[in-house]
mmCIF file of the N, C-alpha and C atoms, coordinates in Angstrom:
data_MODEL
# 
_entry.id   MODEL 
# 
loop_
_atom_site.group_PDB 
_atom_site.id 
_atom_site.type_symbol 
_atom_site.label_atom_id 
_atom_site.label_alt_id 
_atom_site.label_comp_id 
_atom_site.label_asym_id 
_atom_site.label_entity_id 
_atom_site.label_seq_id 
_atom_site.pdbx_PDB_ins_code 
_atom_site.Cartn_x 
_atom_site.Cartn_y 
_atom_site.Cartn_z 
_atom_site.occupancy 
_atom_site.B_iso_or_equiv 
_atom_site.pdbx_formal_charge 
_atom_site.auth_seq_id 
_atom_site.auth_comp_id 
_atom_site.auth_asym_id 
_atom_site.auth_atom_id 
_atom_site.pdbx_PDB_model_num 
ATOM 1   N N  . MET A 1 1  ? 13.885 39.503  21.696 1.00 0.00 ? 1  MET A N  1 
ATOM 2   C CA . MET A 1 1  ? 14.462 38.678  20.809 1.00 0.00 ? 1  MET A CA 1 
ATOM 3   C C  . MET A 1 1  ? 15.419 37.631  21.090 1.00 0.00 ? 1  MET A C  1 
ATOM 4   N N  . GLU A 1 2  ? 15.383 37.426  22.489 1.00 0.00 ? 2  GLU A N  1 
ATOM 5   C CA . GLU A 1 2  ? 15.845 35.997  22.951 1.00 0.00 ? 2  GLU A CA 1 
ATOM 6   C C  . GLU A 1 2  ? 14.920 35.184  23.150 1.00 0.00 ? 2  GLU A C  1 
ATOM 7   N N  . GLN A 1 3  ? 13.781 35.435  23.548 1.00 0.00 ? 3  GLN A N  1 
ATOM 8   C CA . GLN A 1 3  ? 12.545 34.709  23.664 1.00 0.00 ? 3  GLN A CA 1 
ATOM 9   C C  . GLN A 1 3  ? 12.232 34.103  22.379 1.00 0.00 ? 3  GLN A C  1 
ATOM 10  N N  . LYS A 1 4  ? 12.630 35.066  21.070 1.00 0.00 ? 4  LYS A N  1 
ATOM 11  C CA . LYS A 1 4  ? 12.083 34.385  19.798 1.00 0.00 ? 4  LYS A CA 1 
ATOM 12  C C  . LYS A 1 4  ? 13.081 33.131  19.584 1.00 0.00 ? 4  LYS A C  1 
ATOM 13  N N  . ARG A 1 5  ? 14.661 33.434  19.919 1.00 0.00 ? 5  ARG A N  1 
ATOM 14  C CA . ARG A 1 5  ? 15.439 32.315  19.626 1.00 0.00 ? 5  ARG A CA 1 
ATOM 15  C C  . ARG A 1 5  ? 15.393 31.055  20.484 1.00 0.00 ? 5  ARG A C  1 
ATOM 16  N N  . THR A 1 6  ? 14.858 31.331  21.395 1.00 0.00 ? 6  THR A N  1 
ATOM 17  C CA . THR A 1 6  ? 14.424 29.981  22.622 1.00 0.00 ? 6  THR A CA 1 
ATOM 18  C C  . THR A 1 6  ? 13.538 29.303  21.808 1.00 0.00 ? 6  THR A C  1 
ATOM 19  N N  . LEU A 1 7  ? 12.499 30.186  21.444 1.00 0.00 ? 7  LEU A N  1 
ATOM 20  C CA . LEU A 1 7  ? 11.413 29.347  21.014 1.00 0.00 ? 7  LEU A CA 1 
ATOM 21  C C  . LEU A 1 7  ? 11.719 28.626  19.754 1.00 0.00 ? 7  LEU A C  1 
ATOM 22  N N  . TRP A 1 8  ? 12.458 28.931  18.790 1.00 0.00 ? 8  TRP A N  1 
ATOM 23  C CA . TRP A 1 8  ? 12.948 28.320  17.588 1.00 0.00 ? 8  TRP A CA 1 
ATOM 24  C C  . TRP A 1 8  ? 13.803 27.233  17.727 1.00 0.00 ? 8  TRP A C  1 
ATOM 25  N N  . ILE A 1 9  ? 14.673 27.214  19.217 1.00 0.00 ? 9  ILE A N  1 
ATOM 26  C CA . ILE A 1 9  ? 15.373 25.946  19.361 1.00 0.00 ? 9  ILE A CA 1 
ATOM 27  C C  . ILE A 1 9  ? 14.354 24.933  19.966 1.00 0.00 ? 9  ILE A C  1 
ATOM 28  N N  . ILE A 1 10 ? 13.446 25.217  20.791 1.00 0.00 ? 10 ILE A N  1 
ATOM 29  C CA . ILE A 1 10 ? 12.561 24.509  21.368 1.00 0.00 ? 10 ILE A CA 1 
ATOM 30  C C  . ILE A 1 10 ? 11.649 23.747  20.016 1.00 0.00 ? 10 ILE A C  1 
ATOM 31  N N  . LEU A 1 11 ? 11.213 24.611  19.180 1.00 0.00 ? 11 LEU A N  1 
ATOM 32  C CA . LEU A 1 11 ? 10.693 24.092  18.057 1.00 0.00 ? 11 LEU A CA 1 
ATOM 33  C C  . LEU A 1 11 ? 11.421 23.333  17.114 1.00 0.00 ? 11 LEU A C  1 
ATOM 34  N N  . ALA A 1 12 ? 12.819 23.601  16.702 1.00 0.00 ? 12 ALA A N  1 
ATOM 35  C CA . ALA A 1 12 ? 13.398 22.757  15.892 1.00 0.00 ? 12 ALA A CA 1 
ATOM 36  C C  . ALA A 1 12 ? 13.836 21.448  16.671 1.00 0.00 ? 12 ALA A C  1 
ATOM 37  N N  . SER A 1 13 ? 14.021 21.514  18.017 1.00 0.00 ? 13 SER A N  1 
ATOM 38  C CA . SER A 1 13 ? 14.364 20.031  18.811 1.00 0.00 ? 13 SER A CA 1 
ATOM 39  C C  . SER A 1 13 ? 13.202 19.290  18.865 1.00 0.00 ? 13 SER A C  1 
ATOM 40  N N  . GLY A 1 14 ? 11.841 19.718  19.062 1.00 0.00 ? 14 GLY A N  1 
ATOM 41  C CA . GLY A 1 14 ? 10.765 19.019  19.062 1.00 0.00 ? 14 GLY A CA 1 
ATOM 42  C C  . GLY A 1 14 ? 10.322 18.501  17.637 1.00 0.00 ? 14 GLY A C  1 
ATOM 43  N N  . ILE A 1 15 ? 10.771 19.164  16.689 1.00 0.00 ? 15 ILE A N  1 
ATOM 44  C CA . ILE A 1 15 ? 10.127 18.482  15.331 1.00 0.00 ? 15 ILE A CA 1 
ATOM 45  C C  . ILE A 1 15 ? 11.513 17.284  14.922 1.00 0.00 ? 15 ILE A C  1 
ATOM 46  N N  . PHE A 1 16 ? 12.840 17.658  15.533 1.00 0.00 ? 16 PHE A N  1 
ATOM 47  C CA . PHE A 1 16 ? 13.943 16.487  15.279 1.00 0.00 ? 16 PHE A CA 1 
ATOM 48  C C  . PHE A 1 16 ? 13.456 15.389  16.192 1.00 0.00 ? 16 PHE A C  1 
ATOM 49  N N  . LEU A 1 17 ? 12.856 15.248  17.124 1.00 0.00 ? 17 LEU A N  1 
ATOM 50  C CA . LEU A 1 17 ? 12.755 14.148  18.049 1.00 0.00 ? 17 LEU A CA 1 
ATOM 51  C C  . LEU A 1 17 ? 11.281 13.816  17.236 1.00 0.00 ? 17 LEU A C  1 
ATOM 52  N N  . LEU A 1 18 ? 10.275 14.375  16.782 1.00 0.00 ? 18 LEU A N  1 
ATOM 53  C CA . LEU A 1 18 ? 9.459  13.723  16.311 1.00 0.00 ? 18 LEU A CA 1 
ATOM 54  C C  . LEU A 1 18 ? 9.392  13.136  14.925 1.00 0.00 ? 18 LEU A C  1 
ATOM 55  N N  . VAL A 1 19 ? 10.728 13.618  14.097 1.00 0.00 ? 19 VAL A N  1 
ATOM 56  C CA . VAL A 1 19 ? 11.445 12.739  13.066 1.00 0.00 ? 19 VAL A CA 1 
ATOM 57  C C  . VAL A 1 19 ? 11.930 11.551  13.329 1.00 0.00 ? 19 VAL A C  1 
ATOM 58  N N  . VAL A 1 20 ? 12.916 11.360  14.641 1.00 0.00 ? 20 VAL A N  1 
ATOM 59  C CA . VAL A 1 20 ? 13.566 10.341  14.827 1.00 0.00 ? 20 VAL A CA 1 
ATOM 60  C C  . VAL A 1 20 ? 12.484 9.347   15.233 1.00 0.00 ? 20 VAL A C  1 
ATOM 61  N N  . ILE A 1 21 ? 11.700 9.657   16.411 1.00 0.00 ? 21 ILE A N  1 
ATOM 62  C CA . ILE A 1 21 ? 10.820 8.872   16.781 1.00 0.00 ? 21 ILE A CA 1 
ATOM 63  C C  . ILE A 1 21 ? 9.718  8.154   15.871 1.00 0.00 ? 21 ILE A C  1 
ATOM 64  N N  . GLY A 1 22 ? 9.398  8.978   14.938 1.00 0.00 ? 22 GLY A N  1 
ATOM 65  C CA . GLY A 1 22 ? 8.383  8.397   13.640 1.00 0.00 ? 22 GLY A CA 1 
ATOM 66  C C  . GLY A 1 22 ? 9.169  7.578   13.160 1.00 0.00 ? 22 GLY A C  1 
ATOM 67  N N  . ALA A 1 23 ? 10.413 7.928   12.597 1.00 0.00 ? 23 ALA A N  1 
ATOM 68  C CA . ALA A 1 23 ? 11.229 6.998   11.818 1.00 0.00 ? 23 ALA A CA 1 
ATOM 69  C C  . ALA A 1 23 ? 11.512 5.673   12.453 1.00 0.00 ? 23 ALA A C  1 
ATOM 70  N N  . ALA A 1 24 ? 11.585 5.447   13.756 1.00 0.00 ? 24 ALA A N  1 
ATOM 71  C CA . ALA A 1 24 ? 11.754 4.038   14.334 1.00 0.00 ? 24 ALA A CA 1 
ATOM 72  C C  . ALA A 1 24 ? 10.357 3.484   14.501 1.00 0.00 ? 24 ALA A C  1 
ATOM 73  N N  . VAL A 1 25 ? 9.579  4.172   14.782 1.00 0.00 ? 25 VAL A N  1 
ATOM 74  C CA . VAL A 1 25 ? 8.049  3.476   14.697 1.00 0.00 ? 25 VAL A CA 1 
ATOM 75  C C  . VAL A 1 25 ? 7.949  2.905   13.263 1.00 0.00 ? 25 VAL A C  1 
ATOM 76  N N  . ILE A 1 26 ? 8.052  3.570   12.141 1.00 0.00 ? 26 ILE A N  1 
ATOM 77  C CA . ILE A 1 26 ? 8.025  3.243   10.753 1.00 0.00 ? 26 ILE A CA 1 
ATOM 78  C C  . ILE A 1 26 ? 8.763  1.907   10.515 1.00 0.00 ? 26 ILE A C  1 
ATOM 79  N N  . LEU A 1 27 ? 10.096 1.834   11.079 1.00 0.00 ? 27 LEU A N  1 
ATOM 80  C CA . LEU A 1 27 ? 10.971 0.853   10.637 1.00 0.00 ? 27 LEU A CA 1 
ATOM 81  C C  . LEU A 1 27 ? 10.638 -0.437  11.627 1.00 0.00 ? 27 LEU A C  1 
ATOM 82  N N  . TYR A 1 28 ? 10.561 -0.207  12.632 1.00 0.00 ? 28 TYR A N  1 
ATOM 83  C CA . TYR A 1 28 ? 10.261 -1.367  13.716 1.00 0.00 ? 28 TYR A CA 1 
ATOM 84  C C  . TYR A 1 28 ? 9.114  -1.902  13.921 1.00 0.00 ? 28 TYR A C  1 
ATOM 85  N N  . ALA A 1 29 ? 7.898  -1.108  13.915 1.00 0.00 ? 29 ALA A N  1 
ATOM 86  C CA . ALA A 1 29 ? 6.683  -1.520  13.775 1.00 0.00 ? 29 ALA A CA 1 
ATOM 87  C C  . ALA A 1 29 ? 6.018  -2.790  12.797 1.00 0.00 ? 29 ALA A C  1 
ATOM 88  N N  . PRO A 1 30 ? 6.595  -2.906  11.481 1.00 0.00 ? 30 PRO A N  1 
ATOM 89  C CA . PRO A 1 30 ? 6.596  -4.024  10.882 1.00 0.00 ? 30 PRO A CA 1 
ATOM 90  C C  . PRO A 1 30 ? 6.986  -5.312  11.482 1.00 0.00 ? 30 PRO A C  1 
ATOM 91  N N  . ALA A 1 31 ? 7.853  -5.051  11.954 1.00 0.00 ? 31 ALA A N  1 
ATOM 92  C CA . ALA A 1 31 ? 8.965  -6.432  12.748 1.00 0.00 ? 31 ALA A CA 1 
ATOM 93  C C  . ALA A 1 31 ? 7.949  -7.183  13.573 1.00 0.00 ? 31 ALA A C  1 
ATOM 94  N N  . MET A 1 32 ? 7.296  -6.461  14.274 1.00 0.00 ? 32 MET A N  1 
ATOM 95  C CA . MET A 1 32 ? 6.201  -6.807  15.288 1.00 0.00 ? 32 MET A CA 1 
ATOM 96  C C  . MET A 1 32 ? 5.187  -7.713  14.729 1.00 0.00 ? 32 MET A C  1 
ATOM 97  N N  . ASN A 1 33 ? 4.802  -7.154  13.558 1.00 0.00 ? 33 ASN A N  1 
ATOM 98  C CA . ASN A 1 33 ? 3.590  -8.106  12.847 1.00 0.00 ? 33 ASN A CA 1 
ATOM 99  C C  . ASN A 1 33 ? 4.222  -9.127  11.767 1.00 0.00 ? 33 ASN A C  1 
ATOM 100 N N  . ARG A 1 34 ? 5.533  -9.385  11.670 1.00 0.00 ? 34 ARG A N  1 
ATOM 101 C CA . ARG A 1 34 ? 5.872  -10.281 10.914 1.00 0.00 ? 34 ARG A CA 1 
ATOM 102 C C  . ARG A 1 34 ? 5.423  -11.768 11.256 1.00 0.00 ? 34 ARG A C  1 
ATOM 103 N N  . ASN A 1 35 ? 5.416  -12.862 10.562 1.00 0.00 ? 35 ASN A N  1 
ATOM 104 C CA . ASN A 1 35 ? 5.068  -14.360 10.631 1.00 0.00 ? 35 ASN A CA 1 
ATOM 105 C C  . ASN A 1 35 ? 4.024  -14.357 11.372 1.00 0.00 ? 35 ASN A C  1 
ATOM 106 N N  . THR A 1 36 ? 2.675  -13.959 11.245 1.00 0.00 ? 36 THR A N  1 
ATOM 107 C CA . THR A 1 36 ? 1.654  -14.169 11.796 1.00 0.00 ? 36 THR A CA 1 
ATOM 108 C C  . THR A 1 36 ? 0.901  -15.335 11.339 1.00 0.00 ? 36 THR A C  1 
ATOM 109 N N  . ASN A 1 37 ? 1.256  -15.857 10.325 1.00 0.00 ? 37 ASN A N  1 
ATOM 110 C CA . ASN A 1 37 ? 0.818  -17.205 9.889  1.00 0.00 ? 37 ASN A CA 1 
ATOM 111 C C  . ASN A 1 37 ? 1.739  -18.487 10.730 1.00 0.00 ? 37 ASN A C  1 
ATOM 112 N N  . ALA A 1 38 ? 2.769  -18.189 10.899 1.00 0.00 ? 38 ALA A N  1 
ATOM 113 C CA . ALA A 1 38 ? 3.709  -18.878 11.564 1.00 0.00 ? 38 ALA A CA 1 
ATOM 114 C C  . ALA A 1 38 ? 3.141  -18.933 12.956 1.00 0.00 ? 38 ALA A C  1 
ATOM 115 N N  . ARG A 1 39 ? 2.968  -17.723 13.900 1.00 0.00 ? 39 ARG A N  1 
ATOM 116 C CA . ARG A 1 39 ? 2.570  -17.774 15.171 1.00 0.00 ? 39 ARG A CA 1 
ATOM 117 C C  . ARG A 1 39 ? 1.179  -18.502 15.235 1.00 0.00 ? 39 ARG A C  1 
ATOM 118 N N  . ALA A 1 40 ? 0.464  -18.258 14.048 1.00 0.00 ? 40 ALA A N  1 
ATOM 119 C CA . ALA A 1 40 ? -1.105 -19.189 14.343 1.00 0.00 ? 40 ALA A CA 1 
ATOM 120 C C  . ALA A 1 40 ? -0.510 -20.357 14.345 1.00 0.00 ? 40 ALA A C  1 
ATOM 121 N N  . LEU A 1 41 ? 0.304  -20.953 13.373 1.00 0.00 ? 41 LEU A N  1 
ATOM 122 C CA . LEU A 1 41 ? 0.243  -22.363 13.158 1.00 0.00 ? 41 LEU A CA 1 
ATOM 123 C C  . LEU A 1 41 ? 0.808  -23.096 14.404 1.00 0.00 ? 41 LEU A C  1 
ATOM 124 N N  . ARG A 1 42 ? 2.092  -22.333 15.285 1.00 0.00 ? 42 ARG A N  1 
ATOM 125 C CA . ARG A 1 42 ? 2.359  -22.767 16.229 1.00 0.00 ? 42 ARG A CA 1 
ATOM 126 C C  . ARG A 1 42 ? 1.549  -22.772 17.518 1.00 0.00 ? 42 ARG A C  1 
ATOM 127 N N  . ASP A 1 43 ? 0.691  -21.770 17.718 1.00 0.00 ? 43 ASP A N  1 
ATOM 128 C CA . ASP A 1 43 ? -0.412 -21.780 18.563 1.00 0.00 ? 43 ASP A CA 1 
ATOM 129 C C  . ASP A 1 43 ? -1.616 -22.920 18.140 1.00 0.00 ? 43 ASP A C  1 
ATOM 130 N N  . SER A 1 44 ? -1.616 -23.291 17.102 1.00 0.00 ? 44 SER A N  1 
ATOM 131 C CA . SER A 1 44 ? -2.513 -24.355 16.732 1.00 0.00 ? 44 SER A CA 1 
ATOM 132 C C  . SER A 1 44 ? -2.017 -25.825 17.043 1.00 0.00 ? 44 SER A C  1 
ATOM 133 N N  . GLY A 1 45 ? -1.007 -25.940 17.384 1.00 0.00 ? 45 GLY A N  1 
ATOM 134 C CA . GLY A 1 45 ? -0.296 -27.211 17.416 1.00 0.00 ? 45 GLY A CA 1 
ATOM 135 C C  . GLY A 1 45 ? 0.334  -28.068 16.808 1.00 0.00 ? 45 GLY A C  1 
ATOM 136 N N  . GLU A 1 46 ? 0.155  -27.475 15.347 1.00 0.00 ? 46 GLU A N  1 
ATOM 137 C CA . GLU A 1 46 ? 0.846  -27.978 13.944 1.00 0.00 ? 46 GLU A CA 1 
ATOM 138 C C  . GLU A 1 46 ? 2.230  -28.039 14.253 1.00 0.00 ? 46 GLU A C  1 
ATOM 139 N N  . ILE A 1 47 ? 2.526  -28.980 13.135 1.00 0.00 ? 47 ILE A N  1 
ATOM 140 C CA . ILE A 1 47 ? 3.964  -28.926 12.767 1.00 0.00 ? 47 ILE A CA 1 
ATOM 141 C C  . ILE A 1 47 ? 4.395  -28.220 11.725 1.00 0.00 ? 47 ILE A C  1 
ATOM 142 N N  . TRP A 1 48 ? 5.121  -27.261 11.525 1.00 0.00 ? 48 TRP A N  1 
ATOM 143 C CA . TRP A 1 48 ? 5.349  -26.505 10.259 1.00 0.00 ? 48 TRP A CA 1 
ATOM 144 C C  . TRP A 1 48 ? 7.024  -26.561 10.063 1.00 0.00 ? 48 TRP A C  1 
ATOM 145 N N  . VAL A 1 49 ? 7.251  -26.550 8.763  1.00 0.00 ? 49 VAL A N  1 
ATOM 146 C CA . VAL A 1 49 ? 8.708  -26.383 8.272  1.00 0.00 ? 49 VAL A CA 1 
ATOM 147 C C  . VAL A 1 49 ? 8.803  -25.253 7.426  1.00 0.00 ? 49 VAL A C  1 
ATOM 148 N N  . SER A 1 50 ? 9.648  -24.091 7.513  1.00 0.00 ? 50 SER A N  1 
ATOM 149 C CA . SER A 1 50 ? 9.774  -23.042 6.525  1.00 0.00 ? 50 SER A CA 1 
ATOM 150 C C  . SER A 1 50 ? 10.802 -23.553 5.625  1.00 0.00 ? 50 SER A C  1 
ATOM 151 N N  . PRO A 1 51 ? 10.392 -23.401 4.186  1.00 0.00 ? 51 PRO A N  1 
ATOM 152 C CA . PRO A 1 51 ? 11.580 -24.330 3.508  1.00 0.00 ? 51 PRO A CA 1 
ATOM 153 C C  . PRO A 1 51 ? 12.821 -23.417 3.299  1.00 0.00 ? 51 PRO A C  1 
ATOM 154 N N  . GLY A 1 52 ? 12.845 -22.362 3.731  1.00 0.00 ? 52 GLY A N  1 
ATOM 155 C CA . GLY A 1 52 ? 14.193 -21.461 3.626  1.00 0.00 ? 52 GLY A CA 1 
ATOM 156 C C  . GLY A 1 52 ? 15.056 -21.770 4.831  1.00 0.00 ? 52 GLY A C  1 
ATOM 157 N N  . LEU A 1 53 ? 14.526 -22.208 5.753  1.00 0.00 ? 53 LEU A N  1 
ATOM 158 C CA . LEU A 1 53 ? 15.413 -22.542 6.874  1.00 0.00 ? 53 LEU A CA 1 
ATOM 159 C C  . LEU A 1 53 ? 15.311 -24.049 7.306  1.00 0.00 ? 53 LEU A C  1 
ATOM 160 N N  . SER A 1 54 ? 15.925 -24.966 6.444  1.00 0.00 ? 54 SER A N  1 
ATOM 161 C CA . SER A 1 54 ? 15.856 -25.921 6.691  1.00 0.00 ? 54 SER A CA 1 
ATOM 162 C C  . SER A 1 54 ? 17.009 -26.328 7.291  1.00 0.00 ? 54 SER A C  1 
ATOM 163 N N  . SER A 1 55 ? 17.109 -27.184 8.403  1.00 0.00 ? 55 SER A N  1 
ATOM 164 C CA . SER A 1 55 ? 18.354 -27.589 9.390  1.00 0.00 ? 55 SER A CA 1 
ATOM 165 C C  . SER A 1 55 ? 19.101 -28.593 8.757  1.00 0.00 ? 55 SER A C  1 
ATOM 166 N N  . SER A 1 56 ? 19.004 -29.437 7.871  1.00 0.00 ? 56 SER A N  1 
ATOM 167 C CA . SER A 1 56 ? 19.648 -30.349 7.233  1.00 0.00 ? 56 SER A CA 1 
ATOM 168 C C  . SER A 1 56 ? 20.166 -29.451 5.847  1.00 0.00 ? 56 SER A C  1 
ATOM 169 N N  . SER A 1 57 ? 21.636 -29.966 5.431  1.00 0.00 ? 57 SER A N  1 
ATOM 170 C CA . SER A 1 57 ? 22.219 -29.254 4.289  1.00 0.00 ? 57 SER A CA 1 
ATOM 171 C C  . SER A 1 57 ? 22.605 -30.278 3.527  1.00 0.00 ? 57 SER A C  1 
ATOM 172 N N  . SER A 1 58 ? 22.503 -30.277 2.104  1.00 0.00 ? 58 SER A N  1 
ATOM 173 C CA . SER A 1 58 ? 22.710 -31.257 1.032  1.00 0.00 ? 58 SER A CA 1 
ATOM 174 C C  . SER A 1 58 ? 23.923 -30.873 0.266  1.00 0.00 ? 58 SER A C  1 
ATOM 175 N N  . THR A 1 59 ? 25.237 -31.066 1.030  1.00 0.00 ? 59 THR A N  1 
ATOM 176 C CA . THR A 1 59 ? 26.489 -30.783 0.411  1.00 0.00 ? 59 THR A CA 1 
ATOM 177 C C  . THR A 1 59 ? 27.055 -31.868 -0.067 1.00 0.00 ? 59 THR A C  1 
# 
């Protein structure tokens, strides 16, 4: 009976870790693939400006 309880604890811990690591991969993996066009433009030597990140403000 003690071995069965230990097995359930190990199984539950493994599933918990799998869910936590899986969620982290899903949430943070798209961040690595963001702005691939901007990266390509920077590598090609062209100058580009993002319309949402203008450094001058019109106040």
